[in-house]
C-alpha positions in Angstrom: 31.4 51.3 50.6 29.4 48.8 48.4 31.0 47.8 44.9 28.5 47.2 42.4 29.3 44.3 39.5 28.8 45.4 36.0 27.8 42.6 33.8 30.0 43.0 30.1 27.3 43.9 27.5 26.6 41.1 24.7 26.8 42.7 21.6 23.8 41.8 19.5 23.7 39.2 16.5 24.4 40.9 13.4 24.1 39.2 9.9 26.8 40.5 7.5 28.1 39.8 4.2 32.0 39.1 3.4 33.2 38.0 0.3 32.6 33.9 1.0 28.8 34.7 2.3 27.1 35.1 5.4 29.7 34.8 8.7 28.2 31.9 10.4 28.6 33.2 14.0 26.9 36.3 13.1 23.9 35.2 11.7 20.1 35.9 12.9 18.2 33.2 13.7 15.2 34.3 11.3 18.4 34.2 8.4 19.1 30.8 9.4 15.4 29.5 9.0 15.3 31.0 5.7 18.4 29.5 4.4 17.6 25.9 6.1 14.1 26.0 4.4 15.3 25.6 0.7 16.6 22.0 1.6 12.8 21.2 2.4 10.8 22.4 -0.7 8.8 20.0 -1.9 8.7 19.3 -5.9 5.3 17.7 -6.8 5.4 14.4 -8.1 3.0 11.4 -9.9 2.9 8.0 -8.3 0.1 6.2 -6.1 -2.3 3.6 -6.0 -6.0 3.1 -6.8 -7.6 3.5 -3.6 -6.4 5.0 -0.4 -8.5 3.7 2.8 -9.3 6.7 5.4 -6.8 6.7 8.3 -7.5 7.7 11.8 -6.5 10.9 13.9 -3.8 10.7 16.7 -1.3 12.7 18.5 2.3 11.5 19.2 4.5 13.3 21.6 2.8 16.7 20.6 2.9 15.9 17.0 -0.6 16.0 15.6 -1.7 14.4 13.0 -2.8 10.8 11.4 -1.6 7.4 10.7 -1.4 5.9 7.4 -0.6 2.7 6.5 1.6 1.8 3.5 -0.4 0.0 1.2 0.7 -2.3 -1.7 1.9 0.0 -4.6 2.0 3.2 -2.7 5.2 5.4 -2.6 6.8 8.2 -0.3 5.4 10.5 -3.2 2.1 9.3 -3.5 1.4 9.7 0.2 2.8 13.3 0.6 1.0 14.2 -2.5 -2.4 12.7 -0.6 -2.2 14.8 2.2 -0.2 17.9 0.9 2.4 17.6 3.0 5.8 18.4 2.7 7.9 14.6 2.1 10.4 15.8 4.3 8.0 16.5 7.3 7.3 12.6 6.9 10.5 11.3 7.1 11.6 13.5 10.0 8.5 12.8 11.7 8.8 9.1 11.5 12.7 8.9 11.9 13.3 7.5 8.6 16.8 7.9 7.3 16.8 5.1 4.6 14.1 5.2 2.3 14.5 1.7 1.0 12.6 0.4 4.1 9.2 1.7 3.2 7.0 -1.5 3.0 3.4 -2.3 2.6 1.7 -2.5 6.0 4.2 -0.1 7.7 2.8 2.6 10.1 3.3 6.2 9.2 2.7 9.3 11.2 1.5 12.1 8.7 2.1 15.1 11.0 -0.2 17.9 10.6 -2.3 16.2 8.5 -6.0 16.0 8.1 -8.2 13.5 6.3 -9.3 14.9 2.8 -11.7 12.0 1.5 -12.1 13.9 -2.0 -8.5 13.0 -2.7 -8.8 9.2 -1.6 -9.6 7.9 -4.9 -7.4 10.2 -7.5 -4.5 7.8 -8.2 -3.9 5.3 -10.5 -1.2 2.9 -11.2 -0.9 4.4 -14.7 0.6 7.4 -12.8 3.1 5.7 -10.9 6.8 4.8 -12.0 7.7 1.3 -11.9 11.2 -0.4 -11.7 12.9 -0.7 -15.1 14.3 -4.0 -14.1 14.4 -6.2 -10.6 17.9 -6.7 -9.1 20.3 -5.4 -6.3 20.7 -1.9 -6.1 24.5 -1.6 -5.5 24.6 2.1 -5.6 22.3 4.4 -3.9 21.1 8.0 -4.2 23.1 10.6 -2.9 26.7 11.7 -1.8 29.3 9.0 -1.5 32.7 8.8 0.8 34.5 9.6 -2.4 32.8 13.0 -2.7 31.2 11.7 -5.7 27.3 12.0 -5.9 25.2 9.4 -7.4 22.2 11.3 -9.2 20.2 8.0 -9.6 20.8 4.3 -8.6 22.4 1.7 -9.8 20.8 -1.6 -10.1 22.8 -4.9 -10.8 21.8 -7.5 -13.2 22.7 -10.3 -15.9 24.3 -8.9 -19.3 21.4 -8.7 -21.8 18.8 -8.0 -19.2 15.7 -6.2 -20.4 15.4 -2.9 -19.3 11.9 -1.2 -19.4 10.4 2.1 -19.2 9.5 3.2 -16.1 6.6 5.1 -17.1 5.1 5.7 -20.9 6.8 8.8 -22.7 8.5 9.8 -25.8 12.5 9.1 -26.5 14.1 12.5 -26.6 17.5 11.0 -26.2 19.6 7.8 -27.4 23.1 8.0 -27.6 26.5 6.9 -26.3 28.5 10.5 -26.3 27.6 11.4 -22.6 30.6 10.8 -20.7 30.5 8.0 -17.9 27.1 6.7 -19.2 27.6 4.4 -22.2 24.8 3.8 -24.4 21.7 6.2 -22.7 18.2 6.4 -23.5 16.1 9.3 -22.0 12.6 9.6 -21.9 10.3 12.3 -21.3 6.8 11.9 -19.8 5.0 15.1 -20.6 4.7 16.1 -17.0 8.0 17.9 -16.5 9.5 14.4 -15.5 12.1 12.5 -17.2 13.8 9.0 -16.8 17.1 8.0 -17.5 18.5 4.5 -18.4 22.4 4.2 -18.9 25.0 1.7 -18.9 23.3 -0.2 -21.7 24.8 -2.9 -24.0 22.2 -2.2 -26.8 19.3 0.3 -27.3 16.0 -0.7 -28.9 14.4 2.4 -29.6 15.2 6.1 -31.5 14.4 9.5 -30.7 10.7 10.4 -31.2 9.4 6.8 -30.5 6.3 7.0 -28.0 6.7 3.8 -25.8 4.3 2.5 -23.5 4.9 1.6 -19.5 7.3 -1.5 -19.3 7.9 -1.6 -22.9 11.7 -2.9 -23.4 13.8 -0.1 -24.6 17.4 -1.5 -24.2 19.4 -4.2 -23.0 21.9 -4.3 -19.7 25.6 -3.9 -20.2 28.4 -2.6 -18.5 29.2 0.7 -20.5 30.5 4.1 -19.1 31.2 3.9 -15.5 29.8 0.7 -14.7 32.5 -2.0 -12.9 29.7 -4.5 -13.5 26.7 -5.5 -15.6 24.2 -2.9 -14.3 22.1 -0.1 -15.0 22.1 3.2 -14.2 18.5 4.7 -13.3 17.6 8.2 -12.6 14.2 10.0 -12.0 14.4 14.0 -12.7 11.5 16.8 -12.4 12.1 19.6 -14.0 16.0 18.4 -14.8 16.7 18.0 -11.2 17.7 14.6 -10.0 15.1 12.9 -7.5 15.7 10.2 -5.1 13.9 6.8 -7.0 13.1 5.2 -4.1 10.2 8.3 -3.2 8.7 6.8 -6.4 8.9 3.4 -6.8 7.1 1.0 -4.8 8.8 -1.7 -2.9 
């Protein structure tokens, strides 16, 4: 008599909700994909250069697209806007984990992109953000080992150094009552973007002032959480903090 082995049935994957949310071991793949996609939403931004030279098409490891050579004044955001490509896709395709190393002449693969000549000359330097001052970045954007999160960057500078407007805009806040920020200036740029300048020793503008790009608006100090003379700088879009290195050219 021949015995027949019976394979145990594998229970189908289910997606259930409990008090804490979805159970990770029972999620269907489409659900996981939808949830993960929220972390890759592209936020439109302004930045760029006067002229973009046409790159050439290529294919690398089954990833089709075009190569783009970074030019002076370009940023990750200006490049992503040029090709209408999600900036996260560009970072992943080029295995970039530290945006501080985007440099002039660097070759970037733009996955799934095609050349769009009608968009090659739409950018100007007046649309871009510039560094509010030059100095070593001593604290980068994002989560830290102590579970805190920097919503901008901290730039080391000599006390009393000039802090300049990163982009033309209107002063919508200047005071020192924000906890941990010290004397702070906030500019609104009229395109759903704002910039924040904190830790200052002196504020040189008042609410309602219209300032040009590179106008001196404050002086570097060590207010708020600052442990040494530095500037805390943020770029926000629709109120959400952005990584300034996506907007600032090296």
